[in-house]
C-alpha positions as CSV (number, residue, x, y, z in Angstrom):
1,M,13.1,10.3,41.6
2,L,12.5,10.4,38.3
3,V,13.2,12.4,35.5
4,V,11.7,12.5,32.1
5,D,13.5,13.5,28.7
6,L,10.9,15.3,26.2
7,D,12.4,14.7,22.9
8,G,12.4,11.7,21.1
9,T,11.4,10.2,25.0
10,L,8.5,11.5,26.1
11,L,7.3,12.5,23.0
12,R,8.0,10.9,19.7
13,S,9.6,13.7,18.1
14,D,12.0,16.6,18.2
15,M,10.4,20.1,19.2
16,L,14.0,22.2,18.0
17,Y,12.4,21.2,14.5
18,E,9.0,21.1,15.3
19,T,9.0,24.7,16.3
20,F,11.1,25.2,13.2
21,W,8.7,23.7,11.1
22,S,5.5,25.3,12.6
23,A,7.1,29.0,12.5
24,F,7.5,28.5,9.0
25,G,5.0,27.9,7.5
26,A,3.7,30.8,9.7
27,D,6.9,33.0,7.5
28,W,8.8,32.4,5.3
29,R,11.3,34.5,6.4
30,T,12.1,31.9,9.4
31,P,15.6,31.1,8.2
32,F,16.9,33.9,8.5
33,S,15.8,35.0,11.8
34,A,16.8,31.6,12.7
35,A,19.9,31.6,11.5
36,A,20.6,35.5,13.3
37,A,19.1,34.0,16.7
38,L,21.3,30.8,16.4
39,S,24.2,33.2,16.4
40,G,23.7,33.8,20.5
41,G,23.7,29.6,20.2
42,R,21.6,26.5,20.4
43,A,19.4,28.8,23.5
44,A,18.8,31.0,21.6
45,L,17.7,29.5,18.4
46,K,15.4,27.5,21.1
47,R,13.5,30.4,22.4
48,R,12.9,32.7,19.1
49,L,11.4,29.9,17.7
50,A,9.4,29.1,20.6
51,D,8.6,32.3,20.7
52,T,6.5,32.4,16.3
53,A,6.0,29.1,16.6
54,H,1.4,27.4,17.1
55,I,2.6,24.5,18.7
56,D,-0.7,22.1,19.8
57,T,1.1,20.7,22.9
58,I,-2.7,18.2,23.2
59,T,-2.0,17.1,19.5
60,L,2.1,16.2,19.4
61,P,2.3,12.2,19.5
62,Y,3.4,11.6,23.1
63,D,4.4,8.0,23.8
64,E,1.9,6.3,25.4
65,D,3.8,3.7,26.2
66,V,6.8,6.0,28.6
67,L,3.1,7.7,29.6
68,A,1.8,4.6,31.5
69,F,5.7,4.5,32.6
70,I,5.9,7.8,34.1
71,A,1.7,7.2,35.4
72,A,2.9,3.2,37.1
73,W,5.9,5.3,39.2
74,R,4.1,7.8,40.2
75,E,1.4,5.1,41.8
76,T,4.9,4.1,43.5
77,G,4.8,7.6,45.7
78,G,7.6,8.4,43.4
79,H,8.2,12.0,42.4
80,T,7.9,12.9,38.7
81,V,10.7,15.5,36.3
82,L,10.2,16.7,32.7
83,V,13.9,18.3,32.1
84,T,14.6,19.0,28.7
85,A,16.7,21.2,26.5
86,S,13.7,22.8,24.5
87,D,13.1,25.7,25.6
88,Q,11.6,26.5,29.3
89,T,8.4,27.3,27.6
90,I,7.5,24.3,25.7
91,A,8.3,22.1,29.0
92,D,6.2,24.1,31.2
93,R,3.4,23.5,28.2
94,V,4.0,20.2,28.2
95,A,3.7,19.4,31.8
96,E,0.8,21.9,32.3
97,H,-1.4,19.5,29.3
98,L,-0.5,15.9,31.1
99,G,-0.5,16.7,34.3
100,I,2.1,13.6,35.5
101,F,5.3,16.2,36.6
102,D,5.6,17.6,39.6
103,E,8.8,19.8,38.1
104,A,9.8,20.8,34.7
105,H,12.9,22.4,33.7
106,G,14.3,23.3,30.1
107,S,16.4,25.5,29.2
108,D,16.1,29.0,29.1
109,G,17.6,31.3,26.3
110,S,21.0,31.4,27.3
111,T,22.2,28.0,28.4
112,N,20.9,25.3,26.9
113,L,19.9,22.2,28.7
114,K,22.0,19.2,27.4
115,G,24.4,16.5,27.6
116,A,26.7,17.5,30.3
117,R,24.8,21.0,31.4
118,K,21.8,18.4,32.2
119,A,24.2,15.5,34.1
120,A,25.4,19.0,36.3
121,F,22.1,20.5,37.3
122,L,20.0,17.1,38.0
123,E,23.4,16.4,40.1
124,Q,23.2,19.6,41.3
125,R,19.6,19.4,42.6
126,F,18.8,15.8,43.4
127,G,22.5,14.4,44.6
128,A,24.6,12.6,42.9
129,K,22.7,9.2,41.9
130,G,19.9,10.4,43.4
131,F,17.7,10.4,40.8
132,A,16.7,7.4,38.3
133,Y,16.9,9.5,34.4
134,M,15.0,8.2,31.5
135,G,16.2,9.2,28.1
136,D,17.4,8.6,24.5
137,H,20.2,9.8,23.1
138,A,24.1,9.2,23.2
139,A,23.7,13.5,24.5
140,D,22.0,11.5,27.3
141,L,24.9,9.5,28.3
142,P,26.5,11.7,30.8
143,V,23.6,12.0,32.4
144,W,23.1,8.0,33.0
145,S,26.7,8.2,34.3
146,R,25.2,10.4,37.5
147,A,22.2,8.7,37.6
148,G,21.1,6.4,39.9
149,K,19.5,3.7,37.2
150,A,19.6,4.3,33.5
151,I,16.1,4.2,31.7
152,T,16.6,3.9,27.8
153,V,13.9,4.9,25.0
154,N,13.5,3.1,22.1
155,A,17.9,3.1,22.4
156,S,19.9,1.0,19.4
157,A,22.2,-1.6,20.6
158,A,25.3,0.5,20.6
159,L,23.5,3.2,22.9
160,R,22.3,-0.1,24.8
161,R,25.7,-1.0,25.4
162,Q,27.4,2.3,26.5
163,A,24.4,2.8,28.7
164,E,24.9,-0.3,30.8
165,R,29.1,0.8,31.2
166,V,28.1,4.1,32.7
167,C,25.5,2.8,34.8
168,D,25.1,0.3,37.3
169,L,21.6,-0.5,37.0
170,V,20.2,0.0,33.3
171,E,16.4,-0.8,32.0
172,H,15.4,-0.8,28.4
173,L,12.2,0.2,27.0
174,T,11.8,-0.3,23.6
175,T,7.8,1.0,22.6
176,V,8.3,1.6,18.8
177,A,9.1,-0.8,16.1
178,P,11.0,1.0,13.4
179,S,9.6,0.6,9.8
180,P,10.6,1.1,6.6
181,L,7.2,0.8,5.4
182,A,6.5,4.6,7.2
183,Y,9.6,5.9,5.4
184,A,7.2,4.1,2.2
185,K,4.2,5.8,3.2
186,A,5.9,9.4,3.1
187,L,6.8,9.7,0.1
188,R,3.1,8.9,-0.6
189,P,3.5,6.8,-3.6
190,H,-0.4,6.8,-4.2
191,Q,0.1,9.9,-5.5
192,W,2.1,9.6,-8.5
193,L,-1.1,8.3,-10.1
194,K,-0.9,12.3,-11.0
195,N,2.5,12.1,-12.4
196,V,1.1,9.8,-15.0
197,L,-0.2,13.1,-16.8
198,V,2.9,13.0,-18.4
199,F,2.2,10.3,-20.9
200,L,-0.5,13.2,-21.9
201,P,1.3,15.1,-25.2
202,M,2.5,11.6,-25.9
203,L,-0.8,9.7,-26.0
204,A,-2.4,13.1,-27.6
205,A,0.1,13.6,-30.7
206,H,-0.3,9.2,-31.1
207,Q,4.1,9.1,-30.8
208,F,4.0,5.0,-30.0
209,D,7.8,5.1,-30.4
210,A,9.4,3.4,-27.8
211,M,12.1,6.6,-27.3
212,T,9.1,8.7,-27.1
213,F,8.2,5.9,-24.4
214,L,11.1,6.5,-23.0
215,V,11.7,10.0,-22.7
216,S,8.3,10.4,-20.8
217,F,8.9,7.8,-18.5
218,L,12.2,9.0,-17.0
219,A,10.0,13.0,-17.1
220,F,7.4,10.2,-15.0
221,V,10.6,9.6,-12.8
222,S,12.1,12.9,-12.4
223,F,8.2,14.1,-11.5
224,S,7.6,11.5,-8.5
225,L,10.9,12.6,-6.6
226,V,10.2,16.0,-7.0
227,A,7.0,15.4,-6.0
228,S,7.7,13.2,-3.3
229,S,10.2,15.7,-1.7
230,V,6.9,17.8,-2.0
231,Y,5.3,16.2,-0.6
232,V,7.0,15.6,2.7
233,L,7.6,19.2,3.2
234,N,3.9,20.5,3.1
235,D,4.1,17.5,6.1
236,L,6.5,19.0,7.4
237,L,5.0,22.4,7.0
238,D,1.7,21.5,8.4
239,L,1.6,18.6,11.7
240,S,-0.5,20.5,13.4
241,A,-2.8,20.8,10.7
242,D,-2.9,17.4,10.6
243,R,-2.7,16.8,13.8
244,A,-6.2,18.1,14.3
245,H,-7.1,16.1,11.3
246,P,-9.2,12.3,11.9
247,R,-7.4,10.5,9.3
248,K,-3.7,13.1,8.0
249,K,-2.9,12.6,11.7
250,K,-2.2,9.1,10.7
251,R,0.8,10.5,8.0
252,P,4.0,9.6,9.3
253,F,5.5,12.4,10.5
254,A,1.8,14.0,11.9
255,A,2.6,10.5,13.9
256,G,6.2,10.3,14.7
257,D,6.3,7.3,13.1
258,I,9.7,8.8,11.3
259,P,12.5,11.7,13.0
260,I,11.5,15.3,12.2
261,A,15.0,15.5,11.4
262,H,14.9,12.3,8.8
263,G,11.9,14.9,6.9
264,T,14.3,17.2,6.8
265,W,16.7,15.6,4.8
266,L,14.8,13.4,2.5
267,V,13.8,16.5,0.8
268,A,16.5,17.4,-0.2
269,L,17.5,13.9,-1.3
270,L,14.5,13.5,-3.2
271,F,14.6,16.8,-4.3
272,G,18.4,16.7,-6.1
273,L,17.4,12.5,-7.0
274,G,14.7,14.1,-9.3
275,A,16.7,16.7,-10.8
276,L,19.3,14.7,-11.7
277,T,17.1,13.1,-14.0
278,A,15.5,15.9,-14.8
279,V,18.7,16.7,-16.4
280,L,19.3,13.6,-18.4
281,L,16.1,15.0,-20.7
282,G,17.2,18.6,-21.7
283,W,16.8,22.3,-19.7
284,K,13.7,22.9,-21.1
285,F,12.2,19.7,-18.9
286,L,14.4,20.8,-15.7
287,L,13.2,24.3,-15.9
288,V,9.6,23.5,-16.2
289,M,10.7,21.1,-13.0
290,M,12.6,23.6,-11.3
291,G,9.1,26.4,-11.9
292,Y,7.0,23.1,-10.3
293,F,9.2,23.3,-7.1
294,I,8.9,26.4,-6.6
295,L,5.4,27.1,-6.7
296,T,4.5,24.1,-5.0
297,T,6.8,25.2,-2.2
298,A,4.8,28.7,-2.5
299,Y,1.9,27.0,-2.2
300,S,2.9,25.4,1.0
301,L,4.1,28.1,2.2
302,Y,1.7,30.7,1.2
303,L,-0.2,30.4,-1.2
304,K,-3.1,28.0,-0.1
305,R,-4.1,29.9,2.8
306,R,-5.1,32.9,-0.4
307,I,-8.9,31.3,-1.2
308,V,-9.6,31.2,-4.7
309,I,-5.8,31.3,-6.0
310,D,-4.9,27.6,-3.8
311,I,-7.6,26.5,-5.8
312,C,-6.0,28.1,-9.9
313,V,-2.5,26.8,-8.5
314,L,-3.5,23.5,-8.0
315,A,-5.6,23.5,-11.1
316,G,-1.5,24.9,-12.5
317,L,0.0,22.8,-10.7
318,Y,-1.4,19.4,-12.8
319,T,-1.0,21.2,-15.7
320,T,2.6,21.5,-14.9
321,R,2.4,17.5,-15.5
322,I,1.3,17.7,-18.9
323,V,3.5,20.9,-20.3
324,A,7.0,19.1,-18.4
325,G,5.4,16.2,-20.8
326,G,5.7,17.5,-23.5
327,A,9.2,19.7,-22.6
328,A,10.8,16.1,-22.3
329,M,9.5,15.4,-25.4
330,E,10.5,18.6,-27.1
331,S,7.2,18.8,-29.0
332,P,5.0,22.1,-28.7
333,L,1.4,21.3,-27.1
334,S,-1.6,22.0,-28.7
335,V,-4.0,25.0,-27.2
336,W,-6.6,22.6,-27.0
337,L,-5.0,20.4,-24.9
338,L,-4.1,23.2,-22.0
339,A,-6.9,24.7,-22.1
340,F,-9.0,21.2,-21.7
341,S,-6.9,20.2,-18.6
342,I,-6.9,23.7,-17.0
343,F,-10.8,24.0,-16.4
344,F,-10.8,20.6,-16.3
345,F,-8.2,20.2,-12.9
346,L,-9.6,24.1,-11.6
347,S,-12.3,22.1,-11.1
348,L,-10.7,18.9,-9.5
349,A,-9.4,21.6,-7.1
350,A,-12.9,23.0,-6.2
351,V,-13.9,19.4,-5.6
352,K,-11.2,18.9,-3.4
353,R,-11.9,22.3,-1.3
354,Q,-15.3,21.1,-1.2
355,A,-14.4,18.5,0.2
356,E,-12.8,19.5,3.0
357,L,-15.4,21.8,4.0
358,V,-18.2,19.6,3.5
359,D,-16.3,17.3,6.6
360,S,-14.9,20.7,8.6
361,A,-19.3,20.9,8.7
362,K,-19.3,17.6,9.9
363,R,-16.9,17.8,13.1
364,G,-18.9,21.4,14.1
365,N,-15.1,23.0,12.5
366,L,-16.6,26.6,11.1
367,T,-13.2,27.2,9.1
368,T,-11.3,24.4,7.6
369,V,-7.6,24.3,9.1
370,G,-4.8,25.8,7.6
371,R,-6.6,26.8,4.6
372,G,-8.5,30.5,3.4
373,Y,-11.7,29.0,3.7
374,H,-15.6,29.1,6.2
375,V,-18.0,26.9,6.1
376,D,-20.6,29.5,5.2
377,D,-18.5,29.1,1.6
378,L,-19.4,25.7,0.9
379,P,-22.5,26.4,-1.7
380,I,-20.1,28.2,-4.0
381,M,-17.3,26.3,-3.9
382,P,-19.5,23.2,-6.3
383,M,-20.9,26.1,-8.5
384,I,-17.2,26.9,-9.6
385,A,-16.0,22.6,-9.5
386,I,-19.8,22.5,-12.1
387,G,-18.5,25.7,-14.0
388,A,-15.0,24.8,-14.9
389,G,-15.9,21.3,-15.4
390,Y,-18.6,22.4,-17.9
391,V,-16.5,24.4,-19.2
392,A,-14.0,21.3,-19.6
393,V,-16.2,19.2,-21.5
394,L,-17.3,22.0,-24.0
395,V,-13.3,22.5,-24.9
396,M,-13.1,18.5,-25.7
397,A,-16.1,19.5,-27.7
398,L,-15.0,22.4,-29.9
399,Y,-11.9,19.8,-30.0
400,T,-13.6,17.5,-32.0
401,N,-15.1,19.3,-33.9
402,S,-11.5,21.1,-35.0
403,P,-10.0,20.1,-37.8
404,V,-6.8,18.6,-36.0
405,V,-9.0,15.7,-34.9
406,A,-9.6,14.7,-38.7
407,G,-5.9,14.7,-38.7
408,L,-5.9,12.2,-36.4
409,Y,-8.5,10.3,-35.6
410,S,-10.3,8.7,-38.5
411,R,-13.7,8.5,-37.2
412,P,-13.7,11.7,-34.4
413,E,-17.7,11.3,-34.2
414,A,-16.6,8.7,-31.6
415,L,-15.2,11.4,-29.3
416,W,-18.1,12.8,-29.0
417,G,-18.3,9.7,-26.2
418,V,-15.6,11.0,-24.2
419,A,-18.1,14.3,-24.0
420,A,-20.8,12.6,-22.7
421,V,-18.9,10.0,-19.9
422,L,-17.2,13.4,-18.8
423,I,-20.9,15.8,-18.1
424,Y,-21.7,12.3,-16.5
425,W,-18.6,12.0,-13.6
426,I,-18.0,15.5,-13.1
427,T,-21.8,15.7,-11.8
428,R,-21.6,12.8,-9.8
429,T,-18.1,13.6,-9.1
430,V,-19.7,16.7,-7.1
431,M,-22.1,15.0,-5.7
432,V,-20.5,12.7,-3.7
433,A,-18.2,15.7,-2.2
434,H,-22.0,16.9,-1.5
435,R,-22.8,13.8,0.6
436,G,-19.6,13.6,2.0
437,H,-18.2,10.6,0.6
438,M,-15.0,12.2,-1.3
439,H,-11.5,11.5,-0.3
440,D,-9.0,14.4,0.1
441,D,-8.1,13.6,-3.0
442,P,-10.7,13.4,-6.0
443,V,-7.9,12.1,-8.1
444,I,-7.5,9.7,-5.4
445,Y,-10.7,8.5,-5.1
446,A,-11.3,8.0,-8.4
447,A,-9.0,5.9,-9.0
448,K,-10.3,3.6,-6.1
449,D,-14.2,3.9,-7.0
450,R,-15.7,1.5,-9.7
451,V,-17.8,3.9,-11.4
452,S,-14.7,6.2,-12.2
453,Q,-12.8,3.1,-13.2
454,L,-15.9,2.7,-15.9
455,C,-15.6,5.3,-16.9
456,L,-12.4,5.1,-17.5
457,L,-12.8,2.1,-19.6
458,I,-15.5,3.9,-21.2
459,I,-13.2,6.9,-22.5
460,V,-10.8,4.6,-23.6
461,A,-13.3,2.5,-25.9
462,C,-14.1,5.4,-27.6
463,V,-10.9,7.3,-28.3
464,L,-9.9,3.3,-29.6
465,A,-13.1,3.8,-31.6
466,G,-12.1,7.1,-33.0
467,M,-8.7,5.7,-34.3
468,I,-10.7,2.5,-36.1
469,P,-10.5,3.3,-40.2
C-alpha cells in the first residue's frame, strides 16, 4: 500500500496558499473571511477557502517524477492512496483528474488530517507498518514512524536523517533541484527597464549634476523593489490564469519552482525594503510610492478585469514613475511631459491588450483569461493605440514650438525628428501586434527589437543635436 501526500510531494505547491490566493484574486474581502474561518481551526479555514477558490486541477504543477513512481508502483499490483491535509473536496478532484489512486482522503472541515492525526488515521485503516508513505515535510515524521517504509521527496539533509531515525526502511527522492535563479526570475528584473522613467524629469530639466543623479538612482532602486513586490503579488493572484497561458505557465510560482509560501513573505520583504529606501528621499516621494502600490494592488485585485479602465490605469502607472522622479528631485513637472506620457503610455497599454487578444484568437479562445475583453473587441484596440499614440506625437510637436523649448535647446527644430520617429515607431508597433509578433509587454519587446533600438538612437541623436550651440 503506497500512501502519497499532496502538498509538496505529488504537487509542487501548497493547496492552502493556492486556495487563499485564488479566493483573494476573486474577492478582496477574502483575508477577513479567512480570519473568521480560522477561529474554527485550520480544517475549517481549508474548507472555507476550498469552497470559494477556483482551482483548475488540470493545470496544477504536478511532480512528474512522483507520478512516474506511483505509476510504477501500480504496475506491480500495488494499491495507491492519496491522503492529504488539504480539504476533501480538493483531494477528490485531484484523484479524479489523475485517475491513479484507489482512495482519496483529506481534511473534512473539522479535523485537520495532518501529522499525528494522519498517522493515527493510516494506522487504523491499514495497520501498523502496513503502508509506505511518501511525504516531504517535518509534519510527516509521525506518519513515517508508523509506516513500513518512508519515502521522502526533495527533503533537506536534516529531514532525511530524521526520517531514517524513525523508520527502518527509507528511500529518498530528489526530483527538483532548488535554484536561486528562480527567485531572481520571480522579481522580473527585466521589468526594471520601465523604472528608468524616474530619470526622465532629470533629463528633461537638463539637471545633470551628481546629486540629482544620486537622488534619481535611489528613486530607481526604491521603485524597482516595490515594483518587484507587486509583480510577485500579481503572480500569486494570477496562478490559474498563468498556467493556462502557453508562456506565462513557466513563471516560477505557476510552475512550482518556488513555494507559494515563500512568495507570500517575498511580497512583504520587497515592499519593506522599497519603502525604507523611499523614506530617504522625503515624504513626497514616499507618498507617490504608497499611491503606486495601492493602485497596482487595486489593479491586480479588480481593475484589470474592467475594460478601458485597465488600460487607463496602466498608462497612469507608467506616468507615476515620472511623477516619482520629479518628487525625488523636488522639482515641478512640465505639463508637456505629463500630457505626452499619459497619451503615449495609453497607446502602449492598448498595444499590450491588442497582443493578448491576437494571441487568444490564435489559440481559439473567445476571451482573455483574467481580463474583461473578448476577441470581438480586437478591432477597437489598435484604434485606441494609434489614436492615443498620435495625440502623444501632437503634444510633442506643440512642445517643440513652445517657449519652454527655446530656453532649453539651442536648435529646437531638431526635435521635429523625434516626432517623425515616434510616428513611425507607434505605427509599426501596432502593425507588429496585429500580426501576432508582439511580446506580452511592448516595453520589453522594444528593448529587444533592433528597429526599436535604432529608433531610440535616432531620437537621442535628435535631442543632442538640438542641444548643440
